[in-house]
MIVEX-767766 format. One line per field, with one value per residue (C-alpha): residue in one letter; chain; x, y, z. Coordinates in Angstrom, 1 decimal. Each point is the difference from the previous one (the first is absolute). Layout:
N
residuo (A/...)
cadena (A/...)
x (X/...)
y (Y/...)
z (Z/...)
//
This chain:
358
residuo (X/X/X/X/X/X/X/X/X/X/X/X/X/X/X/X/X/X/X/X/X/X/X/X/X/X/X/X/X/X/X/X/X/X/X/X/X/X/X/X/X/X/X/X/X/X/X/X/X/X/X/X/X/X/X/X/X/X/X/X/X/X/X/X/X/X/X/X/X/X/X/X/X/X/X/X/X/X/X/X/X/X/X/X/X/X/X/X/X/X/X/X/X/X/X/X/X/X/X/X/X/X/X/X/X/X/X/X/X/X/X/X/X/X/X/X/X/X/X/X/X/X/X/X/X/X/X/X/X/X/X/X/X/X/X/X/X/X/X/X/X/X/X/X/X/X/X/X/X/X/X/X/X/X/X/X/X/X/X/X/X/X/X/X/X/X/X/X/X/X/X/X/X/X/X/X/X/X/X/X/X/X/X/X/X/X/X/X/X/X/X/X/X/X/X/X/X/X/X/X/X/X/X/X/X/X/X/X/X/X/X/X/X/X/X/X/X/X/X/X/X/X/X/X/X/X/X/X/X/X/X/X/X/X/X/X/X/X/X/X/X/X/X/X/X/X/X/X/X/X/X/X/X/X/X/X/X/X/X/X/X/X/X/X/X/X/X/X/X/X/X/X/X/X/X/X/X/X/X/X/X/X/X/X/X/X/X/X/X/X/X/X/X/X/X/X/X/X/X/X/X/X/X/X/X/X/X/X/X/X/X/X/X/X/X/X/X/X/X/X/X/X/X/X/X/X/X/X/X/X/X/X/X/X/X/X/X/X/X/X/X/X/X/X/X/X/X/X/X/X/X/X/X/X/X/X/X/X)
cadena (A/A/A/A/A/A/A/A/A/A/A/A/A/A/A/A/A/A/A/A/A/A/A/A/A/A/A/A/A/A/A/A/A/A/A/A/A/A/A/A/A/A/A/A/A/A/A/A/A/A/A/A/A/A/A/A/A/A/A/A/A/A/A/A/A/A/A/A/A/A/A/A/A/A/A/A/A/A/A/A/A/A/A/A/A/A/A/A/A/A/A/A/A/A/A/A/A/A/A/A/A/A/A/A/A/A/A/A/A/A/A/A/A/A/A/A/A/A/A/A/A/A/A/A/A/A/A/A/A/A/A/A/A/A/A/A/A/A/A/A/A/A/A/A/A/A/A/A/A/A/A/A/A/A/A/A/A/A/A/A/A/A/A/A/A/A/A/A/A/A/A/A/A/A/A/A/A/A/A/A/A/A/A/A/A/A/A/A/A/A/A/A/A/A/A/A/A/A/A/A/A/A/A/A/A/A/A/A/A/A/A/A/A/A/A/A/A/A/A/A/A/A/A/A/A/A/A/A/A/A/A/A/A/A/A/A/A/A/A/A/A/A/A/A/A/A/A/A/A/A/A/A/A/A/A/A/A/A/A/A/A/A/A/A/A/A/A/A/A/A/A/A/A/A/A/A/A/A/A/A/A/A/A/A/A/A/A/A/A/A/A/A/A/A/A/A/A/A/A/A/A/A/A/A/A/A/A/A/A/A/A/A/A/A/A/A/A/A/A/A/A/A/A/A/A/A/A/A/A/A/A/A/A/A/A/A/A/A/A/A/A/A/A/A/A/A/A/A/A/A/A/A/A/A/A/A/A/A)
x (81.8/-2.3/-0.4/-2.5/-0.2/1.5/-0.2/0.8/0.4/1.0/1.3/-0.7/-3.8/-0.8/0.1/-2.1/0.9/-1.4/0.1/-0.6/-1.0/1.1/-1.1/1.5/-0.8/-0.4/-0.7/-1.0/0.0/-2.3/-0.4/0.1/3.2/1.7/-1.6/3.3/0.1/3.6/0.9/-0.8/2.5/2.5/-0.5/0.7/3.2/1.0/-0.5/2.0/3.0/-0.3/2.6/-0.7/-2.2/-0.7/-1.3/-2.5/-1.1/1.7/2.8/1.5/-0.6/-1.6/-2.9/-1.5/-1.0/-3.5/0.4/-3.3/-3.1/-2.0/-2.0/2.6/3.5/3.1/1.4/3.5/0.4/-1.2/-0.3/-1.0/-0.4/-0.3/-1.1/0.9/-1.5/2.9/-1.8/1.7/3.4/1.0/1.8/3.1/-1.5/-1.8/-3.2/-3.4/-0.5/2.7/-0.6/2.5/-0.3/1.8/-0.1/1.3/0.1/-0.1/3.6/1.1/0.5/-1.2/-0.6/-0.8/-1.5/-0.9/-2.7/0.6/3.7/2.3/2.1/2.0/-1.0/2.4/-1.9/-3.3/1.6/1.5/-3.4/-1.9/2.6/-0.7/-3.7/0.4/-0.7/2.9/1.2/-0.3/-3.7/-0.6/-3.3/-1.3/-0.8/-1.2/-1.3/2.3/2.3/-1.5/0.9/3.5/0.3/-1.2/2.4/2.9/3.4/1.4/1.9/-3.1/-2.1/2.7/0.0/-3.8/0.1/2.8/-1.8/-3.2/1.9/1.8/3.5/0.5/0.2/2.8/1.8/-0.3/1.4/2.8/0.8/-0.1/2.3/2.4/0.0/0.8/2.8/1.4/0.0/1.6/2.6/0.8/0.3/2.2/2.3/0.1/0.8/2.8/1.5/-0.3/1.6/2.9/0.4/-0.1/2.5/2.3/-0.3/0.2/3.8/0.2/-3.1/1.6/3.0/-2.1/-2.1/3.2/1.2/-3.5/0.2/3.4/-1.2/-3.1/2.3/2.3/-3.1/-1.3/3.3/0.2/-3.5/0.7/3.2/-2.0/-2.6/2.6/1.6/-3.4/-0.7/3.3/-0.7/-3.5/1.3/2.7/-2.5/-2.5/2.6/1.0/-3.7/-0.4/3.0/-1.2/-3.4/1.4/2.2/-3.0/-2.0/2.7/0.2/-3.8/0.1/2.8/-1.9/-3.1/2.0/1.6/-3.4/-1.4/3.0/-0.4/-3.7/0.9/2.7/-2.5/-2.5/2.6/1.0/-3.6/-0.4/3.2/-1.3/-3.2/1.8/2.3/-2.9/-1.7/3.2/0.8/-2.1/1.7/3.4/-0.7/-1.2/3.0/2.3/-1.7/0.4/3.7/0.6/-1.8/2.0/3.2/-0.8/-0.9/3.2/2.1/-1.9/0.5/3.7/0.2/-2.0/2.1/3.2/-1.4/-1.1/3.5/1.6/-2.3/0.7/3.7/-0.4/-2.1/2.4/2.9/1.3/-2.3/1.0/-0.5/-3.5/-1.1/-3.3/-1.9/-2.7/-1.0/1.7/-3.2/-1.6/2.9/-0.2/-3.6/0.6/2.7/-2.4/-2.6/2.5/1.1/-3.7/-0.6/3.2/-1.2/-3.4/1.7/2.3/-3.0/-1.8/3.2/0.2/-3.6/0.5/3.0/-2.0/-2.7/2.5/1.6/-3.5/-0.7)
y (121.1/-3.0/-3.5/-0.2/-3.7/-3.4/-2.8/-3.6/-3.0/-3.3/1.4/-2.4/-0.5/2.4/-2.5/2.2/3.6/2.2/3.8/2.2/3.6/2.3/3.6/2.8/-0.5/-3.1/-3.3/-3.0/-3.7/-2.1/-3.7/-3.2/-1.7/-1.8/2.2/1.4/3.5/-0.5/-1.1/3.6/1.4/-2.6/1.0/3.6/-0.9/-2.4/2.4/2.7/-2.3/-2.2/-2.8/-2.0/-3.0/0.0/3.6/-1.3/-2.9/-2.6/-2.5/1.0/2.7/-2.4/-0.4/3.2/-1.7/-1.5/-3.6/-1.3/-1.6/-3.1/1.8/2.1/-0.8/1.9/2.9/0.6/3.6/2.8/3.6/3.1/3.6/3.0/3.3/3.2/3.5/2.4/3.2/1.7/-1.1/-1.8/-2.6/1.2/-1.0/2.0/-1.9/0.8/-3.7/-2.5/-3.7/-2.4/-3.6/-3.2/-3.3/-3.3/-3.4/-3.3/-0.6/2.9/2.7/3.4/3.1/3.6/2.8/3.6/1.2/-3.1/0.5/-2.7/1.2/-1.2/-0.4/2.8/2.3/-0.8/0.5/3.4/1.1/-0.9/1.2/3.7/-0.4/-1.7/-3.4/-2.4/-3.5/0.2/0.6/2.1/1.1/-3.5/-1.4/-3.6/-2.4/-0.1/2.8/2.7/-1.9/-0.5/3.8/0.8/-2.5/0.8/1.2/3.4/-1.0/-1.5/3.0/2.4/-1.9/0.3/3.7/0.7/-1.8/1.9/3.3/-0.8/-0.2/-3.7/0.4/2.5/-2.3/-2.8/2.3/0.9/-3.7/-0.6/2.9/-1.2/-3.5/1.6/2.0/-3.1/-1.8/3.1/0.1/-3.7/0.7/3.0/-2.1/-2.6/2.7/1.4/-3.5/-0.5/3.4/-0.9/-3.4/1.6/2.6/-2.8/-1.7/3.2/0.0/-3.6/0.5/3.2/-1.9/-2.7/2.6/1.6/-3.4/-0.6/3.3/-0.9/-3.5/1.6/2.3/-2.9/-2.0/2.9/0.4/-3.8/0.0/2.9/-1.8/-3.2/1.9/1.7/-3.3/-1.5/3.0/-0.4/-3.8/0.9/2.4/-2.5/-2.9/2.3/0.9/-3.7/-0.9/2.7/-1.3/-3.6/1.1/1.7/-3.1/-2.2/2.1/-0.2/-3.8/-0.2/2.0/-2.2/-3.1/1.3/0.7/-3.5/-1.5/1.8/-1.1/-3.6/0.1/1.3/-2.8/-2.6/1.3/-0.2/-3.5/-1.0/1.4/-1.8/-3.2/0.4/0.7/-3.0/-2.2/1.2/-0.6/-3.3/-1.9/1.9/-0.6/-3.7/-0.1/1.9/-2.4/-2.9/1.7/0.7/-3.7/-1.1/2.4/-1.1/-3.6/1.0/2.0/-3.0/-2.1/2.8/0.1/-3.8/0.3/3.0/-2.0/-2.9/2.3/1.6/-3.3/-1.0/3.2/-0.6/-3.5/1.3/2.7/-2.4/-1.6/-2.6/-3.5/-2.7/-1.0/-2.3/-1.3/2.1/2.8/2.4/3.4/1.9/-1.6/1.0/3.6/0.1/-1.3/2.7/2.7/-1.2/0.0/3.5/1.2/-1.8/1.6/3.5/-0.6/-1.2/3.1/2.3/-1.8/0.2/3.7/0.5/-2.1/2.1/3.2/-1.4/-0.9/3.5/1.6/-2.3)
z (147.3/0.7/-1.3/-2.9/-0.8/0.8/-2.5/1.0/-2.4/1.4/3.3/2.9/0.2/-2.9/-2.9/-2.3/-0.9/2.8/0.0/3.1/-0.8/2.8/0.6/2.1/3.7/2.1/-1.8/2.1/-1.1/2.0/0.0/2.1/1.0/-2.9/-2.7/-1.1/1.7/1.1/-3.6/-1.2/2.5/-1.0/-3.7/0.9/1.7/-2.7/-2.9/1.8/0.2/3.1/-0.3/3.2/-0.3/3.7/-0.2/-2.5/2.3/-2.2/0.1/-3.4/-2.5/-2.5/2.5/-1.2/-3.3/0.1/1.0/-1.2/1.6/-0.5/-2.7/-1.6/-1.3/1.3/-1.9/-1.2/0.9/2.3/-0.9/2.0/-1.5/2.3/-1.4/1.9/-0.6/-0.5/-0.8/2.9/-1.3/3.2/-2.1/-2.0/-3.4/-2.7/0.0/1.6/0.7/0.8/-0.4/1.7/-0.9/1.1/-1.8/1.4/-1.5/1.8/-1.1/2.1/-2.6/0.9/-2.1/0.9/-2.1/0.4/-2.4/-2.1/-0.4/1.5/2.9/2.9/3.7/0.8/-2.3/1.8/3.4/-1.0/-1.5/3.2/2.5/-0.8/0.8/3.4/-1.4/0.2/0.5/3.8/-0.4/3.1/-1.6/-0.1/3.4/-0.1/2.6/3.1/-1.3/2.2/3.1/-1.4/-0.5/3.5/1.6/-2.4/1.2/-0.5/-3.1/-1.7/1.0/-1.3/-3.4/-0.2/0.8/-2.5/-2.7/0.7/0.1/-3.3/1.6/-0.6/-3.8/0.5/2.4/-2.5/-2.7/2.3/0.7/-3.8/-0.6/2.7/-1.5/-3.4/1.7/1.6/-3.3/-1.6/2.7/-0.6/-3.7/0.7/2.2/-2.7/-2.5/2.1/0.3/-3.7/-0.7/2.3/-1.6/-3.5/1.0/1.2/-3.3/-2.0/-0.7/-1.2/-2.0/-1.5/-1.0/-1.5/-1.8/-1.4/-1.2/-1.5/-1.8/-1.5/-0.9/-1.7/-1.9/-1.1/-0.9/-2.1/-1.8/-0.5/-1.3/-2.4/-1.3/-0.6/-1.8/-2.2/-0.8/-0.8/-2.2/-1.9/-0.4/-1.2/-2.7/-1.1/-0.2/-1.8/-2.7/-0.3/-0.4/-2.6/-2.0/0.4/-1.1/-3.1/-0.8/0.5/-2.4/-2.6/0.5/-0.4/-3.2/-1.4/1.1/-1.8/-3.2/0.2/0.6/-3.1/-2.1/1.3/-0.9/-3.5/-0.4/1.2/-2.5/-2.8/1.2/-0.1/-3.5/-1.1/1.6/-1.9/-3.3/0.7/0.7/-3.2/-2.2/1.7/-2.6/-2.9/1.5/0.3/-3.6/-1.2/2.0/-1.7/-3.4/0.8/0.9/-3.1/-2.2/1.7/-0.8/-3.6/-0.3/1.0/-2.6/-2.6/0.8/-0.6/-3.2/-1.1/0.6/-1.9/-2.8/-0.1/-0.2/-2.8/-1.9/0.4/-1.3/-2.9/-0.9/0.0/-3.1/-1.3/0.6/-2.3/-0.3/2.5/0.5/2.6/0.5/-2.7/0.1/-0.7/3.0/2.2/-1.4/0.8/3.6/0.5/-1.1/2.4/2.8/-0.8/0.0/3.3/1.4/-1.0/1.7/3.1/0.0/-0.3/2.9/2.1/-0.5/0.9/3.2/1.0/-0.5/2.2/2.7/-0.2/0.4/3.0)
//
């Protein structure tokens, strides 16, 4: 296993994307002071999970982002991608090449990825721990670190040796497992306490549950009874509605019949009003004729009385001649009166017939 390439974008002094192609063997980076040689080592530490800003020769983690120069504006993020050759299978992953990348924004957000898939820092540390690379970075010795190793105490040297031998990862896993066991023990203790508390409350809760079951049964019976009553009321109301609907239909039929009869009566009334209006003139004329005939009848009755009186006088014994009217003239007048009376009688009969017809 060896490093194949290292790509830097916006990391410290590498404003533009810079890729270093590495081959098996020894690779040297030569340059004057301040050219950025140490930044390459810092990029390797940073992409493999370094979390200390002081280890990266900075005051805070955001200092790894390119801060800008007089001729170039600052950037908003820094990204480093490390490609490792894994043809020998040193890394526990089914890829011949493994690319680990880290992206950080100036706001402080940080993202990790393995072969382009987002992951956690813990995943990167677990992947590198089996290959001898780790967060402690014993394989990276920077300026002044060699002197610290030589003058380190027994505990520090032991840690370096354990990490180099691959023992440190197992110790960390042991510590992690112990922490999980402690958390599990705390949860178990809490569970025992809860079990005891629940057992103490079990009897009252059992009684309450029995009461609740009885109450549920009573509520079910009550609900069933209410539903039955509602069903009976529904049937009764439905029958009443059917009867009322039948009665209403009969009333509507009767009403329609009466409306037809009323319409027919109104039609007859209109015809009679029309006939009465048409015969009003004839009735008025007949009434005038009747009044005229009545008046004529009275006159005829007077004339008839006068004629009767004259006939009686004529048929009486003759009186001694007295100077007066000629008898022939009187006879002629009587004949005229009788003819006039006969004409009036005929006219009176015709008027009565007209009144009867009206």
